[in-house]
C-alpha positions in Angstrom: -16.8 37.4 -56.2 -13.3 36.0 -57.2 -12.3 32.4 -57.6 -9.4 31.8 -55.2 -7.4 28.5 -55.2 -6.0 27.7 -51.7 -3.1 25.2 -51.8 -2.0 23.7 -48.5 -1.4 20.1 -47.3 -3.1 21.0 -44.0 -6.9 20.8 -44.2 -7.1 22.9 -41.1 -5.0 25.7 -42.7 -7.1 25.5 -45.9 -10.3 26.0 -43.8 -8.7 28.9 -41.9 -7.9 30.7 -45.1 -11.3 29.9 -46.6 -13.1 31.3 -43.6 -11.2 34.6 -43.9 -12.2 34.9 -47.6 -15.9 34.9 -47.0 -17.7 36.2 -50.1 -15.3 34.6 -52.6 -15.5 31.2 -54.2 -12.7 29.2 -52.6 -11.4 26.1 -54.2 -8.8 23.9 -52.5 -5.9 21.7 -53.4 -3.9 19.6 -50.9 -0.6 19.3 -52.8 1.4 20.8 -55.7 0.3 18.4 -58.4 -3.4 18.9 -57.6 -2.8 22.7 -57.6 -1.3 22.6 -61.0 -4.2 20.6 -62.4 -6.9 22.7 -60.8 -5.2 26.0 -61.7 -5.2 25.0 -65.4 -8.8 23.8 -65.2 -10.5 26.6 -63.2 -8.2 29.6 -64.0 -8.5 31.2 -60.6 -8.3 35.0 -60.0 -5.8 34.4 -57.3 -3.7 31.5 -55.8 -2.8 31.3 -52.1 -0.1 28.7 -51.5 1.9 27.1 -48.7 5.6 26.4 -49.4 6.1 23.2 -47.3 4.1 20.4 -48.9 4.8 16.8 -49.8 6.0 16.2 -53.3 6.3 19.5 -55.1 6.8 22.4 -52.7 5.2 25.8 -53.2 8.4 27.3 -54.7 8.4 24.6 -57.4 4.7 24.9 -58.1 5.0 28.7 -58.3 7.8 28.3 -61.0 5.6 25.9 -63.0 2.5 28.2 -62.7 4.6 31.0 -64.2 5.3 28.8 -67.3 1.7 28.0 -68.0 -0.1 30.5 -70.2 -3.4 30.2 -68.2 -1.6 31.2 -65.0 1.5 33.1 -65.9 -0.1 36.4 -64.8 -2.2 35.0 -61.9 -1.3 36.7 -58.6 0.2 34.1 -56.2 0.4 34.8 -52.5 2.8 32.5 -50.6 1.4 31.8 -47.1 3.9 29.8 -45.1 5.8 29.3 -41.9 9.1 29.8 -43.7 9.8 33.3 -42.3 13.5 33.9 -43.0 14.4 36.9 -45.3 16.1 34.5 -47.6 12.9 32.4 -47.9 10.9 35.5 -48.8 13.5 36.6 -51.4 13.6 33.1 -52.9 9.8 33.0 -53.1 9.6 36.3 -54.9 12.3 35.2 -57.3 10.2 32.1 -58.1 7.3 34.3 -59.2 5.3 35.0 -56.0 3.4 38.2 -56.0 3.2 38.5 -52.2 4.8 36.6 -49.3 3.0 36.3 -46.0 4.0 34.2 -43.0 2.0 32.1 -40.6 0.5 32.8 -38.2 -1.5 35.5 -39.9 -4.6 37.4 -39.0 -7.8 37.4 -41.1 -7.3 41.1 -41.6 -3.8 40.8 -42.9 -4.9 38.2 -45.4 -8.0 40.1 -46.6 -6.0 43.2 -47.0 -3.5 41.5 -49.4 -6.3 39.7 -51.3 -8.1 43.0 -51.9 -5.1 44.3 -53.8 -5.5 41.6 -56.4 -9.2 40.8 -56.7 
């Protein structure tokens, strides 16, 4: 059972992701600053993060996570409505391991998560 940190400003979206990840320990953060603090504290096996959030966006948080020794190698899956090829390219350049777009199916998410945990 992996510890997975789900970062999204939408409580509904966090619950949708958590329900797809049954069997794992899912921890939640509602914004970028909370995600950075929790990631340092809990050292998750995987981080699933939205891009569009108030304050620090997912791209900014991803860059910061890559600079922290505790999370520099943690897989990060960007899960977002930003679906343009340039968005995906930018996300990967910021340090994302995978880039999925919303809407997603549980099967798609589970398949990607299995690659890393």
